[in-house]
N, CA, C, O and the ligand as a Tripos MOL2 file, in Angstrom:
@<TRIPOS>MOLECULE
protein
  297   295    75     0     0
PROTEIN
NO_CHARGES

@<TRIPOS>ATOM
      1 N          53.0660   50.0930  -11.8260 N.3       1 MET1
      2 CA         52.1620   48.9450  -11.7230 C.3       1 MET1
      3 C          51.4100   48.9620  -10.4030 C.2       1 MET1
      4 O          50.7930   49.9620  -10.0360 O.2       1 MET1
      5 N          51.4680   47.8860   -9.7250 N.am      2 SER2
      6 CA         50.7260   47.8030   -8.4740 C.3       2 SER2
      7 C          51.5400   48.3850   -7.3240 C.2       2 SER2
      8 O          52.7710   48.4220   -7.3220 O.2       2 SER2
      9 N          50.7860   48.8180   -6.3820 N.am      3 GLN3
     10 CA         51.4300   49.4230   -5.2310 C.3       3 GLN3
     11 C          51.2640   48.4920   -4.0380 C.2       3 GLN3
     12 O          50.1720   47.9870   -3.7750 O.2       3 GLN3
     13 N          52.3170   48.2800   -3.3490 N.am      4 GLN4
     14 CA         52.2330   47.3550   -2.2330 C.3       4 GLN4
     15 C          52.4060   48.1000   -0.9170 C.2       4 GLN4
     16 O          53.2020   49.0300   -0.7860 O.2       4 GLN4
     17 N          51.6430   47.6550    0.0170 N.am      5 TYR5
     18 CA         51.7300   48.2550    1.3300 C.3       5 TYR5
     19 C          52.3990   47.2710    2.2920 C.2       5 TYR5
     20 O          52.0010   46.1120    2.4120 O.2       5 TYR5
     21 N          53.3730   47.7510    2.9330 N.am      6 ASN6
     22 CA         54.0350   46.9000    3.9170 C.3       6 ASN6
     23 C          53.5070   47.2500    5.3020 C.2       6 ASN6
     24 O          53.5570   48.4030    5.7310 O.2       6 ASN6
     25 N          53.0100   46.2500    5.9780 N.am      7 GLY7
     26 CA         52.4470   46.5300    7.2800 C.3       7 GLY7
     27 C          51.0870   47.1660    7.1280 C.2       7 GLY7
     28 O          50.4060   46.9570    6.1230 O.2       7 GLY7
     29 N          50.6900   47.9310    8.1050 N.am      8 GLY8
     30 CA         49.3880   48.5640    8.0170 C.3       8 GLY8
     31 C          48.3150   47.5160    8.2080 C.2       8 GLY8
     32 O          48.4630   46.5970    9.0140 O.2       8 GLY8
     33 N          47.2450   47.6570    7.4680 N.am      9 GLY9
     34 CA         46.1700   46.6970    7.6140 C.3       9 GLY9
     35 C          45.2680   47.0670    8.7640 C.2       9 GLY9
     36 O          45.5770   47.9510    9.5630 O.2       9 GLY9
     37 N          44.1590   46.3840    8.8340 N.am     10 GLY10
     38 CA         43.2320   46.6740    9.9000 C.3      10 GLY10
     39 C          42.1980   47.6930    9.4840 C.2      10 GLY10
     40 O          41.1690   47.8410   10.1430 O.2      10 GLY10
     41 N          42.4550   48.3880    8.4140 N.am     11 SER11
     42 CA         41.5160   49.4130    7.9750 C.3      11 SER11
     43 C          40.5270   48.8460    6.9630 C.2      11 SER11
     44 O          39.4370   49.3880    6.7790 O.2      11 SER11
     45 N          40.9080   47.7710    6.3170 N.am     12 GLY12
     46 CA         40.0450   47.2120    5.2950 C.3      12 GLY12
     47 C          39.4300   45.9100    5.7400 C.2      12 GLY12
     48 O          39.8870   45.2920    6.7020 O.2      12 GLY12
     49 N          38.3930   45.4920    5.0410 N.am     13 ALA13
     50 CA         37.7420   44.2420    5.3660 C.3      13 ALA13
     51 C          38.6260   43.0720    4.9550 C.2      13 ALA13
     52 O          38.6400   42.0210    5.5960 O.2      13 ALA13
     53 N          39.3450   43.2800    3.8950 N.am     14 TYR14
     54 CA         40.2280   42.2250    3.4250 C.3      14 TYR14
     55 C          41.6750   42.6870    3.5280 C.2      14 TYR14
     56 O          41.9910   43.8570    3.3120 O.2      14 TYR14
     57 N          42.5170   41.7720    3.8510 N.am     15 SER15
     58 CA         43.9270   42.0860    3.8510 C.3      15 SER15
     59 C          44.5780   41.4100    2.6690 C.2      15 SER15
     60 O          44.7670   40.1940    2.6560 O.2      15 SER15
     61 N          44.9060   42.1840    1.7090 N.am     16 SER16
     62 CA         45.5220   41.6360    0.5100 C.3      16 SER16
     63 C          46.9370   42.1550    0.3840 C.2      16 SER16
     64 O          47.2290   43.3030    0.7190 O.2      16 SER16
     65 N          47.7920   41.3080   -0.0940 N.am     17 THR17
     66 CA         49.1800   41.7190   -0.2250 C.3      17 THR17
     67 C          49.3710   42.5630   -1.4700 C.2      17 THR17
     68 O          50.3620   43.2800   -1.6060 O.2      17 THR17
     69 N          48.4230   42.4720   -2.3640 N.am     18 GLN18
     70 CA         48.5500   43.2460   -3.5920 C.3      18 GLN18
     71 C          47.3310   44.1440   -3.7780 C.2      18 GLN18
     72 O          46.1860   43.6990   -3.6900 O.2      18 GLN18
     73 N          47.5990   45.3730   -4.0270 N.am     19 THR19
     74 CA         46.5120   46.3180   -4.2230 C.3      19 THR19
     75 C          46.6440   46.9760   -5.5840 C.2      19 THR19
     76 O          47.6510   47.6140   -5.8910 O.2      19 THR19
     77 N          45.6330   46.8120   -6.3760 N.am     20 THR20
     78 CA         45.6620   47.4380   -7.6800 C.3      20 THR20
     79 C          44.5420   48.4520   -7.7920 C.2      20 THR20
     80 O          43.4210   48.2110   -7.3420 O.2      20 THR20
     81 N          44.8450   49.5550   -8.3790 N.am     21 ALA21
     82 CA         43.8220   50.5700   -8.5610 C.3      21 ALA21
     83 C          42.8990   50.1660   -9.7050 C.2      21 ALA21
     84 O          43.2580   49.3500  -10.5540 O.2      21 ALA21
     85 N          41.7120   50.7480   -9.7100 N.am     22 GLY22
     86 CA         40.7960   50.4510  -10.7890 C.3      22 GLY22
     87 C          39.5200   49.8230  -10.2980 C.2      22 GLY22
     88 O          38.8610   50.3360   -9.3940 O.2      22 GLY22
     89 N          39.1810   48.7150  -10.8980 N.am     23 GLU23
     90 CA         37.8730   48.1250  -10.6340 C.3      23 GLU23
     91 C          37.8470   47.2890   -9.3590 C.2      23 GLU23
     92 O          36.7920   46.8180   -8.9360 O.2      23 GLU23
     93 N          38.9870   47.1150   -8.7670 N.am     24 GLN24
     94 CA         39.0110   46.3290   -7.5410 C.3      24 GLN24
     95 C          38.6200   47.1890   -6.3500 C.2      24 GLN24
     96 O          39.3860   47.3510   -5.4000 O.2      24 GLN24
     97 N          37.4490   47.7190   -6.4190 N.am     25 ALA25
     98 CA         36.9910   48.5620   -5.3290 C.3      25 ALA25
     99 C          36.4160   47.7030   -4.2220 C.2      25 ALA25
    100 O          35.3430   47.1150   -4.3570 O.2      25 ALA25
    101 N          37.1390   47.6450   -3.1450 N.am     26 ALA26
    102 CA         36.6960   46.8100   -2.0310 C.3      26 ALA26
    103 C          35.4460   47.3810   -1.3870 C.2      26 ALA26
    104 O          34.6480   46.6590   -0.7910 O.2      26 ALA26
    105 N          35.2940   48.6760   -1.5170 N.am     27 ALA27
    106 CA         34.1410   49.3310   -0.9200 C.3      27 ALA27
    107 C          32.8550   48.8620   -1.5870 C.2      27 ALA27
    108 O          31.8290   48.6860   -0.9300 O.2      27 ALA27
    109 N          32.9220   48.6650   -2.8770 N.am     28 ALA28
    110 CA         31.7430   48.2230   -3.6110 C.3      28 ALA28
    111 C          31.3650   46.8080   -3.2000 C.2      28 ALA28
    112 O          30.1900   46.4410   -3.1870 O.2      28 ALA28
    113 N          32.3590   46.0380   -2.8710 N.am     29 VAL29
    114 CA         32.0970   44.6700   -2.4400 C.3      29 VAL29
    115 C          31.4990   44.6530   -1.0480 C.2      29 VAL29
    116 O          30.6000   43.8710   -0.7380 O.2      29 VAL29
    117 N          32.0170   45.5230   -0.2360 N.am     30 ASP30
    118 CA         31.5930   45.5520    1.1460 C.3      30 ASP30
    119 C          30.1590   46.0570    1.2900 C.2      30 ASP30
    120 O          29.4930   45.7830    2.2890 O.2      30 ASP30
    121 N          29.7010   46.7800    0.3080 N.am     31 ALA31
    122 CA         28.3670   47.3500    0.3770 C.3      31 ALA31
    123 C          27.2920   46.2710    0.2960 C.2      31 ALA31
    124 O          26.2280   46.3950    0.9030 O.2      31 ALA31
    125 N          27.5710   45.2450   -0.4340 N.am     32 THR32
    126 CA         26.5990   44.1710   -0.5820 C.3      32 THR32
    127 C          27.0680   42.9380    0.1620 C.2      32 THR32
    128 O          28.2430   42.5740    0.1290 O.2      32 THR32
    129 N          26.1370   42.3150    0.8230 N.am     33 ALA33
    130 CA         26.4870   41.1290    1.6010 C.3      33 ALA33
    131 C          26.2870   39.8650    0.7740 C.2      33 ALA33
    132 O          26.1440   38.7630    1.3030 O.2      33 ALA33
    133 N          26.2820   40.0560   -0.5030 N.am     34 ARG34
    134 CA         26.0710   38.9030   -1.3670 C.3      34 ARG34
    135 C          27.3880   38.2920   -1.7890 C.2      34 ARG34
    136 O          28.4710   38.8000   -1.5000 O.2      34 ARG34
    137 N          27.2510   37.2100   -2.4670 N.am     35 THR35
    138 CA         28.4510   36.5610   -2.9660 C.3      35 THR35
    139 C          29.0110   37.3300   -4.1450 C.2      35 THR35
    140 O          28.2970   37.6900   -5.0810 O.2      35 THR35
    141 N          30.2810   37.5650   -4.0740 N.am     36 VAL36
    142 CA         30.9430   38.2880   -5.1560 C.3      36 VAL36
    143 C          31.8800   37.3220   -5.8750 C.2      36 VAL36
    144 O          32.6400   36.5670   -5.2690 O.2      36 VAL36
    145 N          31.7850   37.3870   -7.1620 N.am     37 HIS37
    146 CA         32.6240   36.4710   -7.9390 C.3      37 HIS37
    147 C          33.9320   37.1380   -8.3360 C.2      37 HIS37
    148 O          33.9660   38.2200   -8.9210 O.2      37 HIS37
    149 N          34.9830   36.4520   -7.9950 N.am     38 TYR38
    150 CA         36.2990   36.9300   -8.3620 C.3      38 TYR38
    151 C          36.9160   35.9670   -9.3590 C.2      38 TYR38
    152 O          36.4500   34.8460   -9.5650 O.2      38 TYR38
    153 N          37.9640   36.4480   -9.9540 N.am     39 LYS39
    154 CA         38.6900   35.5970  -10.8810 C.3      39 LYS39
    155 C          40.1170   35.4630  -10.3870 C.2      39 LYS39
    156 O          40.7900   36.4470  -10.0800 O.2      39 LYS39
    157 N          40.5500   34.2370  -10.3220 N.am     40 CYS40
    158 CA         41.8950   33.9900   -9.8280 C.3      40 CYS40
    159 C          42.9190   34.5940  -10.7750 C.2      40 CYS40
    160 O          42.8010   34.4640  -11.9940 O.2      40 CYS40
    161 N          43.9150   35.2480  -10.2170 N.am     41 GLY41
    162 CA         44.9410   35.8660  -11.0330 C.3      41 GLY41
    163 C          45.9530   34.8550  -11.5310 C.2      41 GLY41
    164 O          46.8210   35.1780  -12.3420 O.2      41 GLY41
    165 N          45.8420   33.6640  -11.0550 N.am     42 ASP42
    166 CA         46.8070   32.6550  -11.4450 C.3      42 ASP42
    167 C          46.2140   31.6240  -12.4020 C.2      42 ASP42
    168 O          46.7250   31.4230  -13.5040 O.2      42 ASP42
    169 N          45.1370   30.9750  -11.9750 N.am     43 CYS43
    170 CA         44.5720   29.9020  -12.7780 C.3      43 CYS43
    171 C          43.3010   30.3360  -13.5070 C.2      43 CYS43
    172 O          42.7100   29.5680  -14.2660 O.2      43 CYS43
    173 N          42.8900   31.5960  -13.2570 N.am     44 ASP44
    174 CA         41.7390   32.1520  -13.9840 C.3      44 ASP44
    175 C          40.4210   31.4870  -13.6320 C.2      44 ASP44
    176 O          39.4530   31.5820  -14.3860 O.2      44 ASP44
    177 N          40.3800   30.8350  -12.5240 N.am     45 MET45
    178 CA         39.1650   30.1540  -12.1310 C.3      45 MET45
    179 C          38.2030   31.1150  -11.4320 C.2      45 MET45
    180 O          38.6180   32.0530  -10.7510 O.2      45 MET45
    181 N          36.9300   30.8590  -11.6140 N.am     46 ASP46
    182 CA         35.9180   31.6630  -10.9460 C.3      46 ASP46
    183 C          35.9020   31.3410   -9.4640 C.2      46 ASP46
    184 O          35.7850   30.1790   -9.0750 O.2      46 ASP46
    185 N          36.0180   32.3660   -8.6450 N.am     47 VAL47
    186 CA         36.0590   32.1610   -7.1970 C.3      47 VAL47
    187 C          34.9750   32.9740   -6.5210 C.2      47 VAL47
    188 O          35.1340   34.1780   -6.3180 O.2      47 VAL47
    189 N          33.8790   32.3300   -6.1730 N.am     48 PRO48
    190 CA         32.8220   33.0440   -5.4570 C.3      48 PRO48
    191 C          33.1840   33.2200   -3.9890 C.2      48 PRO48
    192 O          33.5320   32.2660   -3.2930 O.2      48 PRO48
    193 N          33.0940   34.4550   -3.5440 N.am     49 LEU49
    194 CA         33.4290   34.7150   -2.1490 C.3      49 LEU49
    195 C          32.3200   35.4990   -1.4740 C.2      49 LEU49
    196 O          31.7780   36.4560   -2.0280 O.2      49 LEU49
    197 N          32.0020   35.0760   -0.2870 N.am     50 LYS50
    198 CA         31.0360   35.8340    0.4870 C.3      50 LYS50
    199 C          31.7560   36.8540    1.3340 C.2      50 LYS50
    200 O          32.9760   36.8180    1.4930 O.2      50 LYS50
    201 N          30.9790   37.7540    1.8660 N.am     51 ARG51
    202 CA         31.5670   38.8080    2.6820 C.3      51 ARG51
    203 C          32.2490   38.2230    3.9120 C.2      51 ARG51
    204 O          31.6740   37.4140    4.6400 O.2      51 ARG51
    205 N          33.4540   38.6380    4.1170 N.am     52 GLY52
    206 CA         34.1870   38.1880    5.2800 C.3      52 GLY52
    207 C          35.1030   37.0080    5.0090 C.2      52 GLY52
    208 O          35.9830   36.6750    5.8040 O.2      52 GLY52
    209 N          34.8680   36.3900    3.8690 N.am     53 GLU53
    210 CA         35.7200   35.2630    3.5480 C.3      53 GLU53
    211 C          37.0610   35.7640    3.0290 C.2      53 GLU53
    212 O          37.1450   36.8040    2.3770 O.2      53 GLU53
    213 N          38.0860   35.0140    3.3290 N.am     54 PRO54
    214 CA         39.4120   35.4160    2.8630 C.3      54 PRO54
    215 C          39.5240   35.2740    1.3570 C.2      54 PRO54
    216 O          39.0160   34.3250    0.7600 O.2      54 PRO54
    217 N          40.1950   36.2330    0.7680 N.am     55 ILE55
    218 CA         40.3870   36.1790   -0.6760 C.3      55 ILE55
    219 C          41.4610   35.1530   -0.9910 C.2      55 ILE55
    220 O          42.6530   35.3590   -0.7590 O.2      55 ILE55
    221 N          40.9900   34.0560   -1.5220 N.am     56 ARG56
    222 CA         41.9350   32.9980   -1.8510 C.3      56 ARG56
    223 C          41.2940   32.0530   -2.8430 C.2      56 ARG56
    224 O          40.1340   31.6690   -2.6880 O.2      56 ARG56
    225 N          42.0330   31.6840   -3.8440 N.am     57 CYS57
    226 CA         41.5150   30.7700   -4.8550 C.3      57 CYS57
    227 C          41.3410   29.3850   -4.2440 C.2      57 CYS57
    228 O          42.2250   28.8650   -3.5630 O.2      57 CYS57
    229 N          40.1900   28.8140   -4.5070 N.am     58 ARG58
    230 CA         39.9190   27.4910   -3.9400 C.3      58 ARG58
    231 C          40.5020   26.3870   -4.8060 C.2      58 ARG58
    232 O          40.5050   25.2150   -4.4300 O.2      58 ARG58
    233 N          40.9780   26.7740   -5.9370 N.am     59 ASN59
    234 CA         41.5370   25.7880   -6.8520 C.3      59 ASN59
    235 C          43.0450   25.6370   -6.6530 C.2      59 ASN59
    236 O          43.5570   24.5260   -6.5170 O.2      59 ASN59
    237 N          43.7370   26.7620   -6.6400 N.am     60 CYS60
    238 CA         45.1990   26.6880   -6.5610 C.3      60 CYS60
    239 C          45.7470   27.3810   -5.3230 C.2      60 CYS60
    240 O          46.9370   27.2790   -5.0230 O.2      60 CYS60
    241 N          44.8740   28.0910   -4.5980 N.am     61 GLY61
    242 CA         45.3310   28.7210   -3.3750 C.3      61 GLY61
    243 C          45.9540   30.0820   -3.5860 C.2      61 GLY61
    244 O          46.4950   30.6750   -2.6530 O.2      61 GLY61
    245 N          45.8800   30.5790   -4.8070 N.am     62 HIS62
    246 CA         46.4310   31.8930   -5.1020 C.3      62 HIS62
    247 C          45.6390   32.9600   -4.3550 C.2      62 HIS62
    248 O          44.4230   32.8490   -4.2000 O.2      62 HIS62
    249 N          46.3250   33.9770   -3.9020 N.am     63 ARG63
    250 CA         45.6500   34.9720   -3.0670 C.3      63 ARG63
    251 C          45.3190   36.2560   -3.8120 C.2      63 ARG63
    252 O          44.7150   37.1680   -3.2470 O.2      63 ARG63
    253 N          45.6980   36.3270   -5.0320 N.am     64 VAL64
    254 CA         45.3920   37.5360   -5.7980 C.3      64 VAL64
    255 C          44.2060   37.2570   -6.7110 C.2      64 VAL64
    256 O          44.3140   36.5290   -7.6980 O.2      64 VAL64
    257 N          43.0790   37.8510   -6.3590 N.am     65 LEU65
    258 CA         41.8680   37.6370   -7.1360 C.3      65 LEU65
    259 C          41.4010   38.9530   -7.7340 C.2      65 LEU65
    260 O          41.5610   40.0200   -7.1420 O.2      65 LEU65
    261 N          40.8340   38.8520   -8.8920 N.am     66 TYR66
    262 CA         40.3290   40.0470   -9.5590 C.3      66 TYR66
    263 C          38.8160   39.9910   -9.6110 C.2      66 TYR66
    264 O          38.2200   38.9490   -9.8830 O.2      66 TYR66
    265 N          38.2240   41.1140   -9.3480 N.am     67 LYS67
    266 CA         36.7670   41.1580   -9.3710 C.3      67 LYS67
    267 C          36.2650   41.0700  -10.8100 C.2      67 LYS67
    268 O          36.7210   41.7780  -11.7080 O.2      67 LYS67
    269 N          35.3170   40.1810  -10.9770 N.am     68 GLN68
    270 CA         34.7910   39.9950  -12.3240 C.3      68 GLN68
    271 C          33.7820   41.0800  -12.6520 C.2      68 GLN68
    272 O          33.1760   41.7010  -11.7800 O.2      68 GLN68
    273 N          33.6390   41.2690  -13.9160 N.am     69 ARG69
    274 CA         32.6540   42.2380  -14.3640 C.3      69 ARG69
    275 C          31.2890   41.5600  -14.4100 C.2      69 ARG69
    276 O          31.1430   40.4280  -14.8700 O.2      69 ARG69
    277 N          30.3210   42.2800  -13.9260 N.am     70 THR70
    278 CA         28.9710   41.7220  -13.9310 C.3      70 THR70
    279 C          28.1530   42.3440  -15.0470 C.2      70 THR70
    280 O          28.4760   43.4210  -15.5490 O.2      70 THR70
    281 N          27.1130   41.6660  -15.4180 N.am     71 ASN71
    282 CA         26.2770   42.1530  -16.5120 C.3      71 ASN71
    283 C          25.4030   43.3140  -16.0850 C.2      71 ASN71
    284 O          25.0260   44.1710  -16.8840 O.2      71 ASN71
    285 N          25.1030   43.3140  -14.8390 N.am     72 ARG72
    286 CA         24.2110   44.3670  -14.3520 C.3      72 ARG72
    287 C          24.8970   45.2190  -13.3030 C.2      72 ARG72
    288 O          25.7410   44.7510  -12.5380 O.2      72 ARG72
    289 N          24.5220   46.4410  -13.2930 N.am     73 TYR73
    290 CA         25.0660   47.3310  -12.2860 C.3      73 TYR73
    291 C          24.1360   47.3730  -11.0850 C.2      73 TYR73
    292 O          22.9160   47.2830  -11.2210 O.2      73 TYR73
    293 N          24.7140   47.5070   -9.9400 N.am     74 VAL74
    294 CA         23.8920   47.5400   -8.7430 C.3      74 VAL74
    295 C          23.6390   48.9570   -8.2940 C.2      74 VAL74
    296 O          22.9580   49.1750   -7.2920 O.2      74 VAL74
    297 ZN         43.6790   29.8540   -8.8190 Zn       75 ZN75
@<TRIPOS>BOND
     1     1     2 1
     2     2     3 1
     3     3     4 2
     4     3     5 am
     5     5     6 1
     6     6     7 1
     7     7     8 2
     8     7     9 am
     9     9    10 1
    10    10    11 1
    11    11    12 2
    12    11    13 am
    13    13    14 1
    14    14    15 1
    15    15    16 2
    16    15    17 am
    17    17    18 1
    18    18    19 1
    19    19    20 2
    20    19    21 am
    21    21    22 1
    22    22    23 1
    23    23    24 2
    24    23    25 am
    25    25    26 1
    26    26    27 1
    27    27    28 2
    28    27    29 am
    29    29    30 1
    30    30    31 1
    31    31    32 2
    32    31    33 am
    33    33    34 1
    34    34    35 1
    35    35    36 2
    36    35    37 am
    37    37    38 1
    38    38    39 1
    39    39    40 2
    40    39    41 am
    41    41    42 1
    42    42    43 1
    43    43    44 2
    44    43    45 am
    45    45    46 1
    46    46    47 1
    47    47    48 2
    48    47    49 am
    49    49    50 1
    50    50    51 1
    51    51    52 2
    52    51    53 am
    53    53    54 1
    54    54    55 1
    55    55    56 2
    56    55    57 am
    57    57    58 1
    58    58    59 1
    59    59    60 2
    60    59    61 am
    61    61    62 1
    62    62    63 1
    63    63    64 2
    64    63    65 am
    65    65    66 1
    66    66    67 1
    67    67    68 2
    68    67    69 am
    69    69    70 1
    70    70    71 1
    71    71    72 2
    72    71    73 am
    73    73    74 1
    74    74    75 1
    75    75    76 2
    76    75    77 am
    77    77    78 1
    78    78    79 1
    79    79    80 2
    80    79    81 am
    81    81    82 1
    82    82    83 1
    83    83    84 2
    84    83    85 am
    85    85    86 1
    86    86    87 1
    87    87    88 2
    88    87    89 am
    89    89    90 1
    90    90    91 1
    91    91    92 2
    92    91    93 am
    93    93    94 1
    94    94    95 1
    95    95    96 2
    96    95    97 am
    97    97    98 1
    98    98    99 1
    99    99   100 2
   100    99   101 am
   101   101   102 1
   102   102   103 1
   103   103   104 2
   104   103   105 am
   105   105   106 1
   106   106   107 1
   107   107   108 2
   108   107   109 am
   109   109   110 1
   110   110   111 1
   111   111   112 2
   112   111   113 am
   113   113   114 1
   114   114   115 1
   115   115   116 2
   116   115   117 am
   117   117   118 1
   118   118   119 1
   119   119   120 2
   120   119   121 am
   121   121   122 1
   122   122   123 1
   123   123   124 2
   124   123   125 am
   125   125   126 1
   126   126   127 1
   127   127   128 2
   128   127   129 am
   129   129   130 1
   130   130   131 1
   131   131   132 2
   132   131   133 am
   133   133   134 1
   134   134   135 1
   135   135   136 2
   136   135   137 am
   137   137   138 1
   138   138   139 1
   139   139   140 2
   140   139   141 am
   141   141   142 1
   142   142   143 1
   143   143   144 2
   144   143   145 am
   145   145   146 1
   146   146   147 1
   147   147   148 2
   148   147   149 am
   149   149   150 1
   150   150   151 1
   151   151   152 2
   152   151   153 am
   153   153   154 1
   154   154   155 1
   155   155   156 2
   156   155   157 am
   157   157   158 1
   158   158   159 1
   159   159   160 2
   160   159   161 am
   161   161   162 1
   162   162   163 1
   163   163   164 2
   164   163   165 am
   165   165   166 1
   166   166   167 1
   167   167   168 2
   168   167   169 am
   169   169   170 1
   170   170   171 1
   171   171   172 2
   172   171   173 am
   173   173   174 1
   174   174   175 1
   175   175   176 2
   176   175   177 am
   177   177   178 1
   178   178   179 1
   179   179   180 2
   180   179   181 am
   181   181   182 1
   182   182   183 1
   183   183   184 2
   184   183   185 am
   185   185   186 1
   186   186   187 1
   187   187   188 2
   188   187   189 am
   189   189   190 1
   190   190   191 1
   191   191   192 2
   192   191   193 am
   193   193   194 1
   194   194   195 1
   195   195   196 2
   196   195   197 am
   197   197   198 1
   198   198   199 1
   199   199   200 2
   200   199   201 am
   201   201   202 1
   202   202   203 1
   203   203   204 2
   204   203   205 am
   205   205   206 1
   206   206   207 1
   207   207   208 2
   208   207   209 am
   209   209   210 1
   210   210   211 1
   211   211   212 2
   212   211   213 am
   213   213   214 1
   214   214   215 1
   215   215   216 2
   216   215   217 am
   217   217   218 1
   218   218   219 1
   219   219   220 2
   220   219   221 am
   221   221   222 1
   222   222   223 1
   223   223   224 2
   224   223   225 am
   225   225   226 1
   226   226   227 1
   227   227   228 2
   228   227   229 am
   229   229   230 1
   230   230   231 1
   231   231   232 2
   232   231   233 am
   233   233   234 1
   234   234   235 1
   235   235   236 2
   236   235   237 am
   237   237   238 1
   238   238   239 1
   239   239   240 2
   240   239   241 am
   241   241   242 1
   242   242   243 1
   243   243   244 2
   244   243   245 am
   245   245   246 1
   246   246   247 1
   247   247   248 2
   248   247   249 am
   249   249   250 1
   250   250   251 1
   251   251   252 2
   252   251   253 am
   253   253   254 1
   254   254   255 1
   255   255   256 2
   256   255   257 am
   257   257   258 1
   258   258   259 1
   259   259   260 2
   260   259   261 am
   261   261   262 1
   262   262   263 1
   263   263   264 2
   264   263   265 am
   265   265   266 1
   266   266   267 1
   267   267   268 2
   268   267   269 am
   269   269   270 1
   270   270   271 1
   271   271   272 2
   272   271   273 am
   273   273   274 1
   274   274   275 1
   275   275   276 2
   276   275   277 am
   277   277   278 1
   278   278   279 1
   279   279   280 2
   280   279   281 am
   281   281   282 1
   282   282   283 1
   283   283   284 2
   284   283   285 am
   285   285   286 1
   286   286   287 1
   287   287   288 2
   288   287   289 am
   289   289   290 1
   290   290   291 1
   291   291   292 2
   292   291   293 am
   293   293   294 1
   294   294   295 1
   295   295   296 2
@<TRIPOS>SUBSTRUCTURE
     1 MET1         2 RESIDUE 1 A MET
     2 SER2         6 RESIDUE 1 A SER
     3 GLN3        10 RESIDUE 1 A GLN
     4 GLN4        14 RESIDUE 1 A GLN
     5 TYR5        18 RESIDUE 1 A TYR
     6 ASN6        22 RESIDUE 1 A ASN
     7 GLY7        26 RESIDUE 1 A GLY
     8 GLY8        30 RESIDUE 1 A GLY
     9 GLY9        34 RESIDUE 1 A GLY
    10 GLY10       38 RESIDUE 1 A GLY
    11 SER11       42 RESIDUE 1 A SER
    12 GLY12       46 RESIDUE 1 A GLY
    13 ALA13       50 RESIDUE 1 A ALA
    14 TYR14       54 RESIDUE 1 A TYR
    15 SER15       58 RESIDUE 1 A SER
    16 SER16       62 RESIDUE 1 A SER
    17 THR17       66 RESIDUE 1 A THR
    18 GLN18       70 RESIDUE 1 A GLN
    19 THR19       74 RESIDUE 1 A THR
    20 THR20       78 RESIDUE 1 A THR
    21 ALA21       82 RESIDUE 1 A ALA
    22 GLY22       86 RESIDUE 1 A GLY
    23 GLU23       90 RESIDUE 1 A GLU
    24 GLN24       94 RESIDUE 1 A GLN
    25 ALA25       98 RESIDUE 1 A ALA
    26 ALA26      102 RESIDUE 1 A ALA
    27 ALA27      106 RESIDUE 1 A ALA
    28 ALA28      110 RESIDUE 1 A ALA
    29 VAL29      114 RESIDUE 1 A VAL
    30 ASP30      118 RESIDUE 1 A ASP
    31 ALA31      122 RESIDUE 1 A ALA
    32 THR32      126 RESIDUE 1 A THR
    33 ALA33      130 RESIDUE 1 A ALA
    34 ARG34      134 RESIDUE 1 A ARG
    35 THR35      138 RESIDUE 1 A THR
    36 VAL36      142 RESIDUE 1 A VAL
    37 HIS37      146 RESIDUE 1 A HIS
    38 TYR38      150 RESIDUE 1 A TYR
    39 LYS39      154 RESIDUE 1 A LYS
    40 CYS40      158 RESIDUE 1 A CYS
    41 GLY41      162 RESIDUE 1 A GLY
    42 ASP42      166 RESIDUE 1 A ASP
    43 CYS43      170 RESIDUE 1 A CYS
    44 ASP44      174 RESIDUE 1 A ASP
    45 MET45      178 RESIDUE 1 A MET
    46 ASP46      182 RESIDUE 1 A ASP
    47 VAL47      186 RESIDUE 1 A VAL
    48 PRO48      190 RESIDUE 1 A PRO
    49 LEU49      194 RESIDUE 1 A LEU
    50 LYS50      198 RESIDUE 1 A LYS
    51 ARG51      202 RESIDUE 1 A ARG
    52 GLY52      206 RESIDUE 1 A GLY
    53 GLU53      210 RESIDUE 1 A GLU
    54 PRO54      214 RESIDUE 1 A PRO
    55 ILE55      218 RESIDUE 1 A ILE
    56 ARG56      222 RESIDUE 1 A ARG
    57 CYS57      226 RESIDUE 1 A CYS
    58 ARG58      230 RESIDUE 1 A ARG
    59 ASN59      234 RESIDUE 1 A ASN
    60 CYS60      238 RESIDUE 1 A CYS
    61 GLY61      242 RESIDUE 1 A GLY
    62 HIS62      246 RESIDUE 1 A HIS
    63 ARG63      250 RESIDUE 1 A ARG
    64 VAL64      254 RESIDUE 1 A VAL
    65 LEU65      258 RESIDUE 1 A LEU
    66 TYR66      262 RESIDUE 1 A TYR
    67 LYS67      266 RESIDUE 1 A LYS
    68 GLN68      270 RESIDUE 1 A GLN
    69 ARG69      274 RESIDUE 1 A ARG
    70 THR70      278 RESIDUE 1 A THR
    71 ASN71      282 RESIDUE 1 A ASN
    72 ARG72      286 RESIDUE 1 A ARG
    73 TYR73      290 RESIDUE 1 A TYR
    74 VAL74      294 RESIDUE 1 A VAL
    75 ZN75       297 GROUP 0 **** ****
């Protein structure tokens, strides 16, 4: 399943306790300074986040967010 890193950090723009391979490419997010919409892994709420903002659900405070699929490719 998911791979967790203990310690470390400082290399990425976001520090997340859970790292999943696949579409959660942080690099793709970092490339654009626009708002990126994530989906809360807990309450499934849409969470728009700007660059530099901490990944955290504004509804329930869950810290595991999944990047939503967009209709258009950048
Ligand atoms: Zn939530």
